[in-house]
ROGU-337292 format. One record per residue (C-alpha): x, y, z. Coordinates in steps of 0.2 Angstrom, whole numbers, padded with zeros to 4 digits, always signed. Example, Ala and Ser with C-alpha at 12.3 -4.5 7.8 and 13.67 -1.06 7.14 Angstrom:
# ROGU-337292
+0062-0022+0039 +0068-0005+0036 
//
This chain:
# ROGU-337292
+0024-0122+0033 +0026-0108+0021 +0046-0110+0013 +0055-0093+0016 +0056-0082+0003 +0074-0084-0007 +0083-0066-0011 +0081-0059+0005 +0098-0055+0014 +0096-0060+0032 +0097-0048+0046 +0112-0044+0053 +0112-0045+0069 +0112-0030+0080 +0127-0025+0089 +0125-0021+0106 +0123-0004+0109 +0133+0005+0123 +0126+0020+0131 +0140+0029+0127 +0136+0030+0106 +0133+0047+0103 +0119+0050+0090 +0116+0066+0078 +0096+0068+0072 +0094+0068+0055 +0100+0086+0047 +0082+0095+0038 +0085+0109+0030 +0072+0118+0019 +0071+0130+0005 +0061+0141-0002 +0059+0144-0021 +0054+0159-0029 +0038+0162-0035 +0033+0160-0054 +0024+0172-0055 +0024+0192-0048 +0005+0192-0044 +0004+0176-0037 -0002+0170-0019 +0010+0166-0008 +0006+0152+0006 +0022+0151+0014 +0031+0165+0023 +0047+0163+0034 +0048+0169+0050 +0065+0166+0057 +0082+0155+0051 +0073+0141+0058 +0054+0144+0056 +0042+0143+0042 +0021+0148+0044 +0009+0139+0031 -0004+0151+0028 -0020+0145+0019 -0026+0150+0002 -0039+0159+0000 -0055+0149-0005 -0048+0135+0006 -0056+0135+0026 -0045+0125+0037 -0055+0124+0050 -0076+0120+0053 -0079+0136+0059 -0071+0146+0044 -0055+0152+0049 -0039+0151+0043 -0029+0141+0050 -0009+0145+0051 +0006+0130+0054 +0023+0133+0062 +0036+0121+0056 +0054+0122+0060 +0070+0116+0053 +0087+0114+0056 +0089+0131+0045 +0077+0139+0032 +0085+0146+0016 +0074+0161+0009 +0070+0163-0011 +0084+0175-0009 +0099+0161-0005 +0115+0158-0017 +0119+0140-0021 +0135+0146-0014 +0127+0149+0003 +0117+0132+0004 +0134+0123-0002 +0144+0130+0013 +0130+0125+0025 +0125+0108+0018 +0137+0102+0007 +0154+0105+0010 +0155+0096+0031 +0150+0081+0021 +0164+0082+0008 +0175+0084+0022 +0168+0067+0030 +0170+0061+0015 +0190+0064+0014 +0190+0059+0032 +0182+0042+0027 +0165+0044+0034 +0151+0041+0021 +0137+0053+0018 +0117+0054+0011 +0110+0068+0004 +0093+0070-0003 +0082+0084-0009 +0062+0080-0006 +0047+0089-0012 +0033+0090-0023 +0035+0093-0043 +0042+0107-0047 +0048+0112-0032 +0067+0117-0039 +0075+0099-0032 +0084+0096-0047 +0089+0114-0049 +0095+0113-0030 +0107+0098-0036 +0112+0102-0052 +0110+0119-0053 +0112+0130-0070 +0127+0137-0077 +0133+0151-0067 +0124+0144-0054 +0129+0127-0050 +0120+0116-0037 +0127+0106-0023 +0134+0092-0034 +0145+0100-0046 +0153+0112-0031 +0155+0094-0021 +0166+0087-0035 +0175+0103-0038 +0179+0104-0017 +0185+0086-0018 +0198+0087-0035 +0204+0104-0027 +0206+0096-0009 +0215+0080-0015 +0222+0085-0032 +0240+0083-0026 +0238+0067-0016 +0230+0057-0033 +0235+0041-0037 +0239+0036-0056 +0225+0030-0068 +0222+0011-0063 +0234+0009-0049 +0218+0009-0040 +0202-0002-0046 +0186-0007-0039 +0179-0025-0040 +0164-0033-0041 +0160-0034-0024 +0161-0014-0019 +0177-0017-0012 +0194-0012-0022 +0210-0018-0026 +0229-0013-0031 +0240-0015-0045 +0258-0012-0045 +0264+0000-0057 +0270-0011-0070 +0251-0017-0071 +0244+0000-0070 +0253+0005-0086 +0250-0008-0096 +0232-0005-0094 +0233+0012-0095 +0241+0009-0112 +0227-0003-0118 +0215+0009-0114 +0225+0021-0123 +0225+0008-0141 +0206+0007-0138 +0204+0025-0140 +0198+0032-0155 +0211+0043-0167 +0216+0056-0158 +0204+0071-0165 +0211+0086-0172 +0209+0103-0162 +0194+0108-0175 +0188+0092-0170 +0190+0091-0151 +0176+0088-0141 +0169+0107-0133 +0164+0108-0112 +0145+0104-0115 +0135+0120-0112 +0125+0113-0097 +0140+0113-0085 +0151+0128-0094 +0155+0141-0083 +0144+0133-0068 +0157+0137-0052 +0169+0154-0055 +0186+0153-0048 +0182+0163-0036 +0170+0150-0029 +0181+0137-0027 +0186+0131-0012 +0196+0115-0004 +0197+0105+0012 +0214+0109+0023 +0214+0094+0033 +0220+0082+0019 +0231+0065+0024 +0247+0068+0013 +0252+0050+0016 +0239+0043+0005 +0234+0040-0009 +0217+0045-0018 +0208+0039-0032 +0188+0044-0036 +0176+0034-0042 +0160+0040-0047 +0142+0029-0055 +0125+0036-0058 +0109+0027-0058 +0091+0029-0058 +0077+0021-0049 +0063+0019-0063 +0046+0010-0059 +0056+0003-0044 +0068-0004-0055 +0088+0002-0055 +0095+0005-0069 +0113+0011-0073 +0112+0027-0082 +0132+0026-0089 +0133+0010-0096 +0137+0009-0114 +0123-0002-0121 +0128-0008-0140 +0116+0003-0150 +0103-0008-0163 +0093+0002-0175 +0084-0011-0181 +0082-0022-0165 +0084-0008-0151 +0084-0018-0134 +0079-0010-0117 +0092-0005-0105 +0095-0020-0092 +0088-0017-0073 +0101-0020-0060 +0099-0029-0044 +0106-0025-0025 +0116-0036-0016 +0126-0035+0002 +0143-0035+0004 +0154-0043+0017 +0152-0027+0027 +0135-0029+0025 +0133-0012+0016 +0123-0012+0001 +0126-0009-0019 +0122-0010-0035 +0128-0028-0042 +0136-0025-0060 +0134-0005-0061 +0147+0004-0070 +0162+0014-0060 +0173+0027-0068 +0189+0034-0061 +0189+0052-0065 +0204+0063-0064 +0196+0079-0062 +0180+0090-0061 +0179+0092-0079 +0180+0073-0081 +0168+0070-0067 +0157+0083-0076 +0157+0073-0093 +0153+0057-0083 +0138+0065-0076 +0130+0073-0089 +0131+0057-0101 +0121+0050-0088 +0110+0063-0085 +0106+0064-0105 +0098+0047-0101 +0089+0050-0087 +0070+0048-0090 +0060+0067-0090 +0043+0070-0096 +0033+0085-0098 +0018+0087-0086 +0003+0099-0082 +0014+0106-0068 +0032+0104-0073 +0040+0105-0092 +0055+0094-0087 +0048+0082-0071 +0059+0070-0066 +0049+0053-0067 +0063+0044-0059 +0075+0045-0044 +0091+0047-0049 +0108+0042-0037 +0124+0051-0040 +0138+0041-0029 +0156+0049-0026 +0167+0034-0021 +0183+0039-0012 +0196+0027-0011 +0211+0031+0001 +0229+0020+0000 +0243+0023+0013 +0259+0025+0006 +0272+0014+0012 +0288+0016+0026 +0296+0025+0011 +0282+0036+0007 +0286+0034-0011 +0273+0019-0017 +0257+0015-0012 +0255+0001+0001 +0252-0017-0007 +0238-0020+0005 +0219-0021+0001 +0216-0022+0018 +0221-0005+0021 +0212+0003+0010 +0199+0014+0016 +0182+0017+0005 +0169+0032+0009 +0156+0037-0003 +0144+0050-0004 +0127+0048-0011 +0118+0063-0019 +0100+0059-0024 +0087+0068-0032 +0069+0060-0026 +0053+0063-0040 +0043+0074-0033 +0027+0068-0027 +0010+0073-0036 -0009+0072-0038 -0013+0064-0055 -0031+0074-0052 -0018+0089-0055 -0006+0084-0066 -0019+0075-0081 -0009+0059-0082 -0010+0045-0092 -0003+0028-0097 +0014+0027-0095 +0015+0043-0084 +0000+0038-0073 +0011+0022-0069 +0026+0033-0068 +0017+0044-0054 +0010+0029-0045 +0026+0021-0043 +0035+0038-0037 +0022+0040-0024 +0023+0023-0019 +0041+0024-0015 +0041+0040-0005 +0027+0032+0004 +0038+0017+0007 +0047+0031+0013 +0041+0039+0025 +0035+0023+0032 +0052+0018+0037 +0056+0034+0045 +0040+0032+0056 +0045+0016+0062 +0063+0021+0065 +0055+0035+0076 +0043+0023+0085 +0057+0010+0090 +0069+0026+0095 +0056+0034+0106 +0044+0022+0114 +0058+0008+0115 +0050-0006+0101 +0060-0017+0089 +0047-0018+0075 +0053-0023+0057 +0057-0009+0047 +0050-0011+0028 +0067-0006+0020 +0064-0020+0007 +0048-0013+0000 +0056+0000-0011 +0073-0001-0019 +0076+0017-0011 +0075+0014+0007 +0084-0005+0002 +0099+0004-0005 +0099+0019+0008 +0096+0009+0024 +0114+0005+0030 +0116+0028+0032 +0099+0023+0044 +0107+0012+0055 +0122+0023+0057 +0134+0022+0045 +0135+0040+0039 +0127+0056+0041 +0111+0059+0033 +0105+0075+0026 +0089+0082+0020 +0086+0095+0009 +0066+0099+0009 +0062+0110-0007 +0045+0122-0008 +0035+0129-0018 +0027+0144-0010 +0010+0145-0022 -0004+0142-0016 -0010+0128-0029 +0002+0117-0017 -0001+0122-0001 -0011+0103+0004 +0006+0094-0005 +0016+0107+0004 +0010+0101+0020 +0010+0082+0020 +0029+0088+0015 +0031+0097+0031 +0024+0084+0042 +0033+0072+0035 +0052+0084+0037 +0048+0087+0054 +0042+0069+0060 +0058+0065+0050 +0071+0077+0061 +0065+0066+0076 +0075+0052+0067 +0093+0050+0077 +0107+0040+0068 +0122+0035+0076 +0138+0045+0072 +0151+0037+0062 +0166+0035+0070 +0185+0038+0066 +0191+0026+0054 +0213+0023+0057 +0223+0022+0041 +0235+0011+0046 +0250+0014+0061 +0264+0019+0051 +0271+0037+0054 +0264+0052+0049 +0276+0064+0035 +0282+0049+0025 +0277+0059+0010 +0285+0077+0016 +0301+0067+0021 +0303+0058+0004 +0302+0074-0006 +0312+0081+0007 +0325+0070+0002 +0324+0069-0016 +0326+0089-0015 +0341+0089-0006 +0347+0075-0018 +0344+0084-0034 +0352+0099-0025 +0369+0092-0023 +0368+0087-0041 +0367+0101-0045 +0383+0106-0033 +0394+0093-0042 +0389+0098-0058 +0381+0090-0073 +0388+0073-0082 +0403+0075-0093 +0409+0068-0113 +0426+0065-0119 +0428+0080-0131 +0428+0090-0114 +0446+0099-0113 +0449+0099-0093 +0449+0081-0097 +0459+0080-0110 +0470+0093-0103 +0471+0081-0086 +0476+0066-0099 +0490+0076-0107 +0497+0081-0091 +0497+0061-0085 +0512+0058-0098 +0530+0060-0096 +0536+0080-0098 +0547+0085-0113 +0565+0090-0109 +0573+0105-0118 +0574+0103-0136 +0586+0120-0141 +0599+0113-0148 +0617+0126-0145 +0631+0116-0151 +0631+0104-0167 +0642+0094-0157 +0628+0091-0142 +0625+0073-0141 +0614+0073-0125 +0598+0084-0131 +0593+0073-0143 +0596+0056-0132 +0588+0063-0118 +0573+0068-0133 +0572+0050-0140 +0573+0041-0123 +0556+0053-0117 +0548+0051-0134 +0551+0032-0133 +0543+0033-0114 +0528+0043-0122 +0527+0028-0135 +0528+0015-0122 +0514+0024-0113 +0503+0025-0128 +0507+0009-0134 +0499+0003-0117 +0486+0015-0116 +0482+0008-0134 +0482-0011-0128 +0472-0006-0115 +0461+0001-0124 +0460-0011-0135 +0458-0024-0124 +0443-0012-0115 +0437-0012-0132 +0436-0029-0135 +0428-0031-0116 +0415-0019-0122 +0411-0026-0139 +0410-0042-0131 +0400-0037-0118 +0388-0026-0130 +0388-0044-0141 +0383-0053-0126 +0369-0037-0121 +0362-0038-0142 +0362-0058-0137 +0351-0055-0122 +0341-0041-0130 +0337-0053-0143 +0335-0064-0130 +0322-0053-0120 +0312-0049-0138 +0308-0064-0142 +0303-0069-0125 +0293-0052-0123 +0286-0060-0143 +0282-0074-0135 +0272-0066-0118 +0265-0054-0130 +0257-0069-0137 +0253-0077-0124 +0245-0060-0115 +0236-0060-0133 +0230-0079-0130 +0226-0074-0112 +0216-0056-0115 +0206-0069-0129 +0204-0081-0114 +0197-0067-0103 +0185-0059-0116 +0178-0075-0117 +0176-0080-0100 +0170-0060-0097 +0155-0067-0110 +0153-0082-0103 +0153-0074-0086 +0138-0058-0093 +0131-0075-0102 +0128-0082-0084 +0125-0065-0075 +0108-0065-0089 +0106-0083-0084 +0105-0079-0067 +0094-0065-0068 +0084-0075-0079 +0083-0089-0065 +0082-0075-0051 +0066-0068-0060 +0059-0086-0062 +0064-0088-0041 +0055-0076-0040 +0039-0079-0051 +0039-0095-0043 +0042-0088-0028 +0023-0079-0030 +0016-0094-0036 +0022-0104-0021 +0016-0090-0009 +0000-0088-0018 -0002-0110-0020 +0002-0108-0001 -0010-0097+0004 -0024-0104-0007 -0020-0119+0006 -0019-0111+0020 -0039-0106+0014 -0042-0124+0010 -0036-0130+0024 -0046-0119+0036 -0061-0120+0023 -0058-0137+0026 -0060-0134+0046 -0073-0126+0047 -0083-0139+0036 -0075-0153+0050 -0080-0141+0063 -0097-0139+0056 -0099-0157+0055 -0097-0162+0070 -0107-0149+0076 -0120-0157+0066 -0116-0173+0074 -0117-0168+0091 -0133-0160+0088 -0139-0174+0077 -0134-0188+0092 -0142-0174+0105 -0158-0176+0093 -0158-0194+0092 -0155-0194+0111 -0169-0182+0112 -0181-0192+0103 -0178-0209+0110 -0184-0201+0128 -0199-0195+0117 -0202-0212+0112 -0199-0219+0128 -0212-0207+0136 -0223-0208+0123 -0221-0227+0124 -0225-0228+0144 -0238-0213+0140 -0248-0226+0128 -0244-0241+0137 -0254-0233+0155 -0267-0225+0142 -0271-0244+0133 -0271-0254+0152 -0283-0238+0157 -0292-0240+0141 -0292-0261+0145 -0300-0257+0161 -0312-0244+0156 -0318-0257+0145 -0318-0271+0157 -0330-0259+0169 -0340-0255+0154 -0344-0273+0151 -0346-0277+0169 -0359-0262+0171 -0367-0269+0154 -0369-0286+0164 -0375-0279+0177 -0387-0268+0168 -0393-0286+0159 -0393-0296+0177 -0404-0280+0184 -0416-0280+0171 -0420-0299+0170 -0421-0297+0189 -0437-0283+0187 -0444-0293+0169 -0443-0309+0180 -0453-0300+0197 -0464-0293+0182 -0469-0308+0176 -0468-0316+0192 -0481-0301+0199 -0492-0303+0183 -0494-0322+0186 -0499-0323+0204 -0509-0305+0204 -0501-0298+0218 -0488-0289+0220 -0473-0296+0228 -0458-0290+0239 -0446-0284+0228 -0427-0292+0229 -0414-0283+0236 -0403-0272+0222 -0386-0281+0221 -0372-0271+0221 -0363-0264+0208 -0346-0269+0203 -0330-0259+0212 -0327-0242+0207 -0309-0244+0217 -0302-0245+0200 -0309-0227+0194 -0304-0221+0210 -0284-0225+0207 -0285-0223+0189 -0278-0206+0181 -0291-0193+0183 -0297-0191+0164 -0313-0191+0154 -0315-0211+0150 -0327-0219+0139 -0345-0222+0147 -0353-0240+0141 -0368-0242+0129 -0387-0238+0134 -0399-0252+0134 -0407-0251+0119 -0425-0244+0119 -0439-0253+0123 -0452-0240+0120 -0455-0247+0102 -0467-0261+0098 -0459-0279+0091 -0466-0273+0074 -0457-0257+0071 -0441-0262+0081 -0424-0265+0070 -0415-0281+0074 -0405-0275+0085 -0421-0269+0095 -0429-0286+0094 -0414-0294+0100 -0410-0281+0115 -0413-0293+0129 -0403-0305+0121 -0384-0304+0129 -0371-0310+0118 -0360-0314+0132 -0362-0333+0137 -0368-0329+0155 -0382-0318+0149 -0386-0331+0138 -0389-0344+0150 -0398-0332+0164 -0413-0328+0149 -0416-0345+0144 -0415-0350+0163 -0429-0337+0165 -0439-0340+0151 -0442-0359+0155 -0447-0352+0171 -0457-0339+0166 -0469-0334+0153 -0462-0325+0136 -0456-0309+0141 -0463-0304+0123 -0479-0308+0127 -0478-0299+0146 -0472-0283+0135 -0485-0283+0121 -0499-0285+0134 -0492-0270+0143 -0491-0262+0127 -0511-0263+0125 -0515-0261+0142 -0502-0244+0147 -0495-0230+0134 -0478-0230+0134 -0469-0214+0138 -0454-0211+0131 -0441-0198+0133 -0425-0195+0123 -0410-0184+0128 -0394-0181+0120 -0376-0182+0126 -0363-0172+0120 -0347-0182+0113 -0332-0182+0120 -0316-0177+0108 -0304-0191+0114 -0312-0207+0112 -0325-0216+0100 -0340-0228+0102 -0333-0247+0098 -0347-0255+0106 -0360-0264+0092 -0377-0252+0090 -0387-0262+0098 -0380-0257+0114 -0377-0239+0111 -0392-0234+0126 -0386-0221+0136 -0385-0224+0154 -0379-0216+0170 -0361-0221+0171 -0362-0215+0150 -0371-0198+0154 -0357-0194+0169 -0343-0198+0160 -0348-0194+0144 -0347-0207+0130 -0341-0201+0111 -0357-0207+0099 -0354-0215+0082 -0360-0201+0069 -0371-0213+0060 -0382-0216+0076 -0396-0208+0084 -0397-0201+0099 -0399-0214+0114 -0414-0210+0125 -0419-0217+0143 -0434-0229+0143 -0448-0229+0155 -0460-0244+0155 -0474-0240+0163 -0465-0232+0177 -0449-0243+0178 -0435-0237+0176 -0422-0251+0168 -0408-0240+0175 -0411-0238+0193 -0423-0253+0195 -0439-0240+0201 -0456-0234+0200 -0459-0218+0194 -0476-0213+0191 -0483-0209+0174 -0491-0192+0170 
//
């Protein structure tokens, strides 16, 4: 069993879609760039605000009959060569910014062949800002008064956010300010980059009116590029080593707890203004890979992705501070993607690294087309095919948008020159297919259950409190004359001090009494003042001691904080080391997984080959068994056949021997009759011819040609010229013949004497006839028994090559075979 590949996030079970889910098609727009030269041939014509028509250029016949084929393509809206950047932003990007403020995600990417104006559409130029700077400007114009202080809302490493209190945020801001370099003088202050100077005029600035005032906002931007199917962080501050420069480290994609894809370890910078966001963008833009090709002087060799992340944290019930609950924070993002242009190497004349870059660019764009085709097929045909998002980093990063996590907009940039006709036609077909794909409409996400208008009520309360304090007057000091007059009026009034009579003894005592009372009051006030001053001194001393203790405590806490900072820095270094080790292990795991897959493929191929060999061996064994059975049958048939043949031959040989014995007996009888006739001198009556052996066996035997019996020896020769076999022709090799011939020779005169006498008296006529040999059996009789007979002539016996053809012998007109007389001519 093949081990499942590690590193692939399991698919999220698709939620059961109800019939009331609203879907919107992917918004596809077309923008036509102006021609480079005035007299250059054009192959694109704008027919209406939503339709364009492609004309085949001269020299290119689209049909076999040689006629020009004109094709029309429809879009949501077509922007001609005179369209300004502001008009393009109003129709395409402005709704996406409003959705971003209302907690909805968005994806906007430009697509087209190389040199069709994609980067200009997205970035723009001084005086003609593109979609990206205008989106940032509208965002900050809308949320500017409601932004949270820096570091109050922070991003974590898992595509989420955290809320910090005001003290921690203040400490982090002070730490950031202390880490910065010495404040620059106005002469050395960094000037605005000329590439972004005056991109947006004040007249073109716009803002969204529907902003929730009961939230605080923070904007985080990140900038990445996908180069050769690897992700690189363009905002990462890598240490520069002029001796041994290190290549940038690639990033990996991960899935957060909400099943959204993000780039792990990507730098996210919090920005508070459009200018600051421009600076961050241009910092990454300088690191982006571009090259000079035959078709474009500054051709993008990678796909760039600029991500604007907006965090919205609701205020508390008083409308004064941010609610310290990160679960109530909503995060939305807008991705602005500048795809590298598809190109043909035959036209760009790319070689080496440029050729490899072009191959990876075309491969990633092909994967994007494949994903769109599968999505379209699943929606139109009701199938459930797997969409190959993981085949490319571009599609894998934005898979959530096509699954219904936000709006998707595509701008097809077209270069109308005739040289790009074929590539433009492919782009048009892809765009026409893309707008048939539908994406689920994102739902509104409520922020919290608190009453609306909290910020406004808090602001109104503060304004009213300030107004009332102003009405009551500001704080007074001890030197205020009114307060001094009020204090003097609290003393007893002085009596009249005029003395008219020297003997007046009432005025002075009254004056002395009043002054004494005033003195007592003053003493009491002095004592009260002394007691109050003493109390104040004791309180100040207590406060001083407390302050000293607090300072000591703060000093201790600073020491502990320094130690914590060191521990944190060490932990960060350890985390970086572990991350590098993790990346290395993941790389090794990928290599091992690929090796395992190769081994599994080899194992399966070998198993398949082994099974094939086993099947072939089983077939050979079965064939061998069938062959053995057939050969056994053939052997059995052949054995039976030869047994029958041997039986037949034995029967034939027995019959042949019987025939030979019969012939011998017949000859002896004839000789006996001749001898008897010659001795008596008168003819006697010939005895009856004995019956021949039965031929019943021949009738029952198979009708095949067999060997015939041997012929008798030739008696036409004289005894002197006969060979030993001929002289012994009358002798029978069998015992019965020997006994018979001995009996006859004892009764009658010698056969040899009779024969010699007959040869002297009568001539002997000898006829010889040759019989053809049969091809089946050879002769197995001795040479002296190779005479022809009627049976042999009838059955066609095969004669040995070294013997003469036998001839039928007639002795004085006597046929020895038939035993009858014949006339001699």
